[in-house]
N, C-alpha and C positions, 0 to 999 in steps of 0.2 A: 329417661326413666321416669315413671309416673307412680306415685303412691296416692291412694285415695281411700276415704272411708265415709260412710253415711249412717246416720241414726235417725229414727223417727218413732214417735209415740203419740197415742191418742188417749185423751182423758174424757170420759163420759161423765159430765158433771151432774146430770140428773140421776145417774146411778149412784154416784158418790154422796150426793145430798138429796135424798128423796123429797125434801120440802120444796125443792125447785120445780117439781112436777105440777105444782099449783099454777105456775106461770109459764111453763114450757113443756111441750111434748118431748123435745130433745134439745139438749145444750151440750155441745162437745167441742173440745179444742184439740187440734193436731199440730204438733211442733216437730220440725225436722232440721237437721244440720248436716251439711256436706263439706268435707275437707279434701282438697286436692293439692299435691305438691309435685311440680315439674322441675326436673333438674336444670332446665334452661330458661324458664320464664318465672320461676318462683312459685309461691303457694297462694291459695285463695280459699276463703271461708264463705259459705253461702247458706244463710238461714231460710227457713220457710215456716210460716205459721198460718193456720186457718181456723176460723170459728164458724160453727154451724148452729143456727138457732131456729127452732120450729115452735112457734107458740101454739100450733094446733096441727092436726094431721094433714090439713089442706095447705097451709101456708108455711114457707120456709125461707130463711135468709142465710147467705154465706158471705163471709169476709175473708179475703186472702191477701197476704203479702209474701212475696218471694224474691229471692235474688238468684241469678244464674250468671254464667260466664261462658266465653268462647276463647279457648287458647289459640294463639296464632299457629297456622300450619307450617310445616317444614319449609316449603318454598317461600312463604311469606317472611321467614326469618333468615334463610341462608341462600336463597337464589342469587347467583352472580353471573356476570358476563351475558346479561340480557338487557338490551337497550330499552325495552318496553317496561319491565318491572324488575326492581332490585330488592332483595331481602333486607330486613332490618333486625339484627340480632338483639337490639335493645327493646323490642316491643314487649308489652305485657298483655295479659288477657283482657278482652273487652268484657264489660259487665252489663247486665240487664236487671232492672228493678221493676217489679210488677205489683200493682195494687188493684184489687177487684172487689166490687160490691154486687152481689146477685140477689134478686128477689124472685121467688117462684110461687106458683099456686097450682094445686091439683084440682082441676075443674070437675073431674069425676074419676071413676076408677081407671079410665084409660087415657085421659087427656091431661097433659101438664104444659103450662106456659111459664116462661121465665124471661127476665130482663137483666142483663149484665152490663154494668158500667166499669170501664177499665182505664188505667193509666199506665203506660210503659215508658221507661226512660233508659236509653242506651248511652253509656259513657265509655270513653276510650275506644270508640268504634274503630275496628280494623279496616282501613281503607288504603287504596292505592293513591297516593298524593304526590304529584309531580314525579311519577315513575318510581316512587319508593314506597314500600309498604310501611305504614305507621299507624299509631293510635291517634286518630284525627277526628275531632268533633263529637258532638252530642246530639242525639235524636230523641224526640219526645212524641209519643203517640197517645191520643185520647179518643175514646169512642164508646159506642154502645152496641150490644148484640142482643137480639131478641130471638127466641126459639119457641116453636110449638111442636110438641111430640105426642104421638098417639101410639100407645103400647098395649099389646095384648099379653105378652110374656117377654122373657129375656131375649128371645130370638125373632119375634114377630113385632115389628114396630115401623112407624113412618115418622119422618121429621122434616121440618122446614126452619131454617134459620137465616137471618140477614144481619149483616154487620156494617156499621158506618164508622170510619176512623179518619182522624185528621192528623197527619204526620208532619211535624215541623222540625227543621234543623235549628237547634237552640244553642249552637256553639258560641255565638256572639263574638265572632272573630274580629280582631282590631286591625286597622290599617292606618297609616300616616301619610299624608300627602307631602309634596315637596316643601310646603310652607310650614310643616311641623304640626298641622292640625290632625288630631286623632279622631277616627270614626269607628263606631261599633256597629257591626252588622245586626240588623233586626232579625227576628225569627222569620223563616221563609219555608215554603213548601220544599220538602226534601227530595221529591221526585221518586220514581220507581215504586211507589206504594199506592195502590188503588184506594179510593175513598169508599167504594161500595163493593161488598161481596155477599153472595147468597148461595145456599145449598138446599136441595130438596132430594129426598131419597126414601127408599123402603128397604127393609131387611126381613128375610124370611128363611126359615130352615126348610130344606127339601129332603125329607127322610131323616134318618138318624145321623148320617155322616156328612151331609152336604148342606152348605149354607149359601144363600144367594143375596147379593146386595146390589141395588141399582140406584145411581144417584146422578143428578145434574148439577153442575157447579157453574156459577156466574162470577166473573171477576171484572170489575169495571175498568175503565181506561185509567192509565197512570202516565204521568209525564216522565219522559226519559231522563230529563235533567231538571233539577229544582229551579224555582223562580228566585234568582238572585236579587237582593235589595240594594246592593251598592250601585251607584251611578257615577 
């Protein structure tokens, strides 16, 4: 059984305080909160807050912080009699925290360019560890995304964006050798995540009821398994 609720509100500060229009074309805050309660994995509260600041019609900035979660699947908790993977009823939801800073500029009526810096951290990651599903490890991703968009209206536009990300396992797992010396694992490439991704596409309406979108996506190479640091 799952119970959940979500609330969100936006406050336009330049409308509430007209004096701010001397320094900002737009200044607004958006706040959201989501609550979920599972009868088998417990409850979780996830906030979201965003700030939009436009000193002029051409330049804009966005700040975002948000939390999210992924509840374990049924088979990840209750699967039995399988030598390859065994469920774990003690698992809890994995969590994700995201922080973003975006800067954009409207070069003219049709062209907009933006640059977005992001940091993502996954904790209590749901993984298959030694044939048992468990909350195992922490993953951190930091990177930047750039986009160029050419728009003529809401349905006719073209875009190109490219993303670079560096994904590290930051679990800092500890091991002890037979002599009793403890070692802490350094951060290492988590594997399965490409460093480079890119997209280019166009969107256009064809008549009143038909819309067409064509895009080409590039995903760079990714290591199947991370680079372990223990020797």
